[in-house]
C-alpha positions in Angstrom: 0.0 0.0 0.0 1.4 3.4 -0.9 2.5 5.7 1.8 0.3 8.8 1.1 1.8 10.7 4.1 5.4 10.6 2.8 6.7 14.1 3.1 8.6 15.5 0.1 9.7 18.9 -1.2 8.9 20.4 -4.5 9.4 23.9 -5.9 6.6 25.2 -3.8 7.8 23.8 -0.5 7.1 20.8 1.8 3.9 18.6 1.2 2.6 15.1 1.2 0.9 13.0 -1.5 -2.3 12.8 0.7 -2.4 16.6 1.0 -2.1 16.9 -2.8 -5.0 14.5 -3.3 -7.2 16.4 -0.9 -6.5 19.7 -2.6 -7.5 18.3 -5.9 -10.7 17.1 -4.4 -11.3 20.6 -2.9 -11.0 19.4 0.7 -7.9 21.6 1.4 -7.1 25.1 0.4 -4.4 25.8 -2.1 -0.9 26.1 -0.8 0.4 29.6 -0.4 2.9 30.6 -3.0 6.5 29.8 -2.2 8.7 32.7 -1.0 10.8 34.2 -3.8 13.4 36.9 -3.0 13.2 40.0 -5.1 15.6 40.2 -8.0 19.0 41.7 -7.1 19.6 45.2 -8.3 22.9 47.0 -7.5 22.8 50.3 -5.7 22.8 53.2 -8.1 26.3 54.8 -8.7 26.1 58.5 -7.7 28.5 59.4 -10.5 26.3 57.8 -13.1 23.2 59.6 -11.9 22.5 62.6 -14.1 23.3 65.8 -12.1 20.5 68.1 -11.2 21.4 71.4 -12.9 18.5 73.3 -11.4 20.9 75.0 -9.0 22.5 76.8 -11.9 19.3 78.8 -12.4 19.6 80.1 -8.8 23.1 81.6 -9.3 23.5 85.3 -10.0 25.6 86.5 -13.0 28.5 87.3 -10.7 28.4 83.9 -9.0 28.4 82.2 -12.4 31.4 84.3 -13.5 33.3 83.3 -10.4 32.4 79.7 -10.9 33.7 79.8 -14.5 36.9 81.5 -13.3 37.4 78.7 -10.8 36.9 76.1 -13.5 39.4 77.9 -15.7 41.9 78.0 -12.8 41.4 74.2 -12.3 42.0 73.5 -15.9 45.1 75.7 -16.0 46.5 74.1 -12.9 45.9 70.6 -14.3 47.6 71.6 -17.6 50.5 73.1 -15.7 50.8 70.0 -13.6 51.0 67.8 -16.7 53.5 70.1 -18.3 55.8 70.1 -15.3 55.6 66.3 -15.0 56.6 66.0 -18.6 59.5 68.4 -18.1 60.6 66.6 -15.0 60.5 63.2 -16.9 62.5 64.8 -19.8 65.1 66.3 -17.4 65.4 63.0 -15.5 66.5 61.4 -18.8 69.4 63.9 -19.1 70.4 64.5 -15.5 72.3 61.3 -15.0 75.7 62.1 -13.5 77.1 65.1 -11.6 80.4 63.9 -10.3 83.8 62.4 -11.5 83.4 58.7 -11.1 86.5 56.5 -10.6 86.7 53.4 -12.8 89.2 50.6 -13.3 90.5 49.1 -16.5 87.9 46.3 -16.5 85.2 49.0 -16.3 86.4 51.0 -19.3 84.4 49.2 -22.0 81.1 49.3 -20.1 81.4 52.8 -18.7 83.0 54.5 -21.7 83.0 52.6 -25.0 79.4 51.3 -24.4 78.0 54.6 -23.1 74.7 55.7 -24.8 75.2 57.5 -28.1 73.7 60.7 -26.8 76.2 60.8 -23.9 79.6 62.5 -24.1 82.2 60.9 -21.8 85.3 62.8 -20.5 88.0 60.4 -19.4 90.6 61.8 -17.0 94.0 59.9 -17.0 95.9 60.7 -13.8 98.2 59.5 -11.1 98.2 60.4 -7.4 101.0 62.7 -6.3 101.3 64.7 -9.5 100.4 68.3 -8.7 99.1 69.0 -12.3 96.7 66.1 -12.0 95.3 67.5 -8.7 94.8 70.9 -10.3 92.9 69.6 -13.3 90.9 67.3 -11.1 89.5 70.3 -9.2 88.4 71.9 -12.4 86.7 68.6 -13.6 84.8 68.2 -10.3 83.3 71.7 -10.7 82.4 71.0 -14.4 80.9 67.6 -13.5 78.5 69.4 -11.0 77.7 72.2 -13.5 77.1 69.9 -16.4 75.4 66.7 -15.1 74.4 65.6 -18.5 78.1 64.9 -19.4 79.7 61.8 -18.0 83.1 62.4 -16.2 85.2 59.4 -15.2 88.8 59.1 -13.9 91.2 56.2 -14.2 94.8 55.7 -13.3 96.7 56.2 -16.5 98.6 52.8 -16.5 95.3 51.0 -15.8 93.9 52.5 -19.0 97.0 52.4 -21.2 99.9 50.2 -20.1 103.3 52.0 -19.7 101.6 55.4 -20.4 104.3 57.9 -19.6 103.8 60.2 -16.6 105.2 63.2 -18.5 101.9 63.1 -20.5 99.8 63.5 -17.4 97.2 64.8 -16.9 95.4 63.7 -20.1 91.8 64.0 -21.1 90.1 61.7 -23.6 86.7 62.7 -25.0 84.5 59.8 -26.2 81.1 59.8 -27.9 79.3 56.8 -29.5 82.2 54.5 -28.7 84.9 56.5 -30.5 87.6 59.0 -29.4 86.6 62.5 -30.5 89.5 64.4 -29.0 92.4 64.1 -26.6 94.3 66.7 -24.6 97.7 65.9 -23.3 99.3 67.9 -20.5 98.1 70.8 -18.3 99.4 73.4 -20.7 96.7 72.4 -23.2 94.2 74.4 -21.0 96.1 77.7 -20.9 98.5 79.5 -18.6 96.1 79.2 -15.8 94.0 76.1 -15.6 90.5 77.1 -14.6 87.1 75.4 -15.0 86.1 78.0 -17.5 89.3 77.4 -19.5 88.9 73.6 -19.5 85.2 74.0 -20.5 86.1 76.2 -23.4 88.7 73.8 -24.7 86.3 70.8 -24.4 83.7 72.7 -26.5 86.0 73.9 -29.2 84.8 71.4 -31.9 82.0 69.5 -30.3 79.1 70.1 -27.8 80.8 68.0 -25.1 79.3 69.7 -22.1 75.6 69.2 -21.4 73.9 71.2 -18.6 71.2 68.6 -18.3 68.3 70.8 -19.2 67.6 69.1 -22.5 69.3 67.5 -25.4 68.2 69.8 -28.2 70.4 72.0 -30.3 69.3 75.2 -28.6 70.4 73.9 -25.3 73.9 72.9 -26.7 74.3 76.4 -28.1 73.3 78.0 -24.8 75.9 75.8 -23.0 78.7 76.8 -25.3 77.7 80.5 -25.2 77.6 80.3 -21.4 81.1 78.7 -21.3 82.5 81.5 -23.5 80.9 84.1 -21.3 82.2 82.7 -18.1 85.7 82.4 -19.6 85.7 86.0 -20.7 84.4 87.2 -17.3 87.1 85.2 -15.5 89.9 86.6 -17.7 88.6 90.2 -17.2 88.3 89.7 -13.4 91.8 88.2 -13.1 93.2 91.1 -15.3 91.5 93.7 -13.1 92.9 92.0 -10.0 96.4 92.0 -11.5 96.1 95.7 -12.3 94.9 96.5 -8.7 97.8 94.6 -7.3 100.3 96.4 -9.5 99.0 99.8 -8.7 99.1 99.1 -5.0 102.8 98.3 -5.2 
């Protein structure tokens, strides 16, 4: 005999076969509809809701003008911020160095020959204890700070060139794109008085060796060379005036 009181569950909830028969005969009321949760709807995004612009109509002409000025200021500040970031990124590409870096013979190829093609490298051959080397080193340290877009390195002469004679020291080698572009042997190459301005002028005689780090364009190179010449002339004039003052006081 069938068990009419067996409890089962269907889509409309718990029931028994007996209850289902009695409902068909009209002896029991229909089952209440099963609970169904409402469909999920995400909360509205405030940014996606159309803005109520009715408040604009409440503004006076002066208030609207001030609002427009504020918006213009915001746009200007945003454009200025973007421009400054771009300038800083461009400057960061060029501002790479800023000091005279010591290297060894094993470093030479990586630091000098394989330097990027847009970088000029000034190689200082020296030895400790030679006064002329110390004097030129002081000039190069100042130039390295003033022109951080140019790479300055120093190496003991015999580590770079075996048996290189001390009488040729100090020596400067100028490299670009893996090739020697110029060489300057002896301190006398830089004039009677070795000054940063005199060394800078010699380095820039034929090529734009010195880079101030502002940019890599041609106008910047011209400005650097013009600045070098101006400083050199000012230095010479100042020294000449000091010499005259010293002579007159005697």
